[in-house]
Residue, then its C-alpha position, 0 to 999 in steps of 0.5 A: x752843555x748838550x743840545x737839549x740844554x742849549x735849546x732849553x736855554x734859547x727857548x726859556x718860555x717853551x716846554x719840550x718833550x724829549x726822548x730820553x737817551x737820545x739827546x745826541x740825536x737832536x738836530x733842532x727845533x721845529x715850529x708847527x704853525x697850525x697848532x702854534x707849538x715848537x717841538x724838538x727835531x731828531x735825526x732818525x739815523x742818529x737815533x738808530x746809531x745810538x741804539x746800535x752802540x748803546x744797546x748793542x742792537x743790530x741795525x735791523x733790531x734798532x730800526x724795529x725798536x725805534x719804529x715801534x717804541x720811539x717814533x711810534x710813541x705819540x705824546x700829544x701836541x709836543x711829540x718830537x719830530x723824527x727826520x728820516x735823514x738816511x736818504x740825505x746821507x746816502x745821496x751825499x755818499x753817492x755824490x762823494 
């Protein structure tokens, strides 16, 4: 069972918009209180890794594609959130 299936099972009354092909980059669910909606949360780093591995893109190509075609695609109030977790991983590597 992938993360999207687990989330869907745990939130049976919610409808989520997902980014096709990036299921392995889902890291959770966020509640946006101002509009009373729950949305999927994705790791930007994992999305870029998926593009590099799956589509054989270079890092720069993957970042450009992600920024414009994935993160830049607004789908309404249920649009997923993209967490820029690269800085966190860099910090953890430095702390090593």
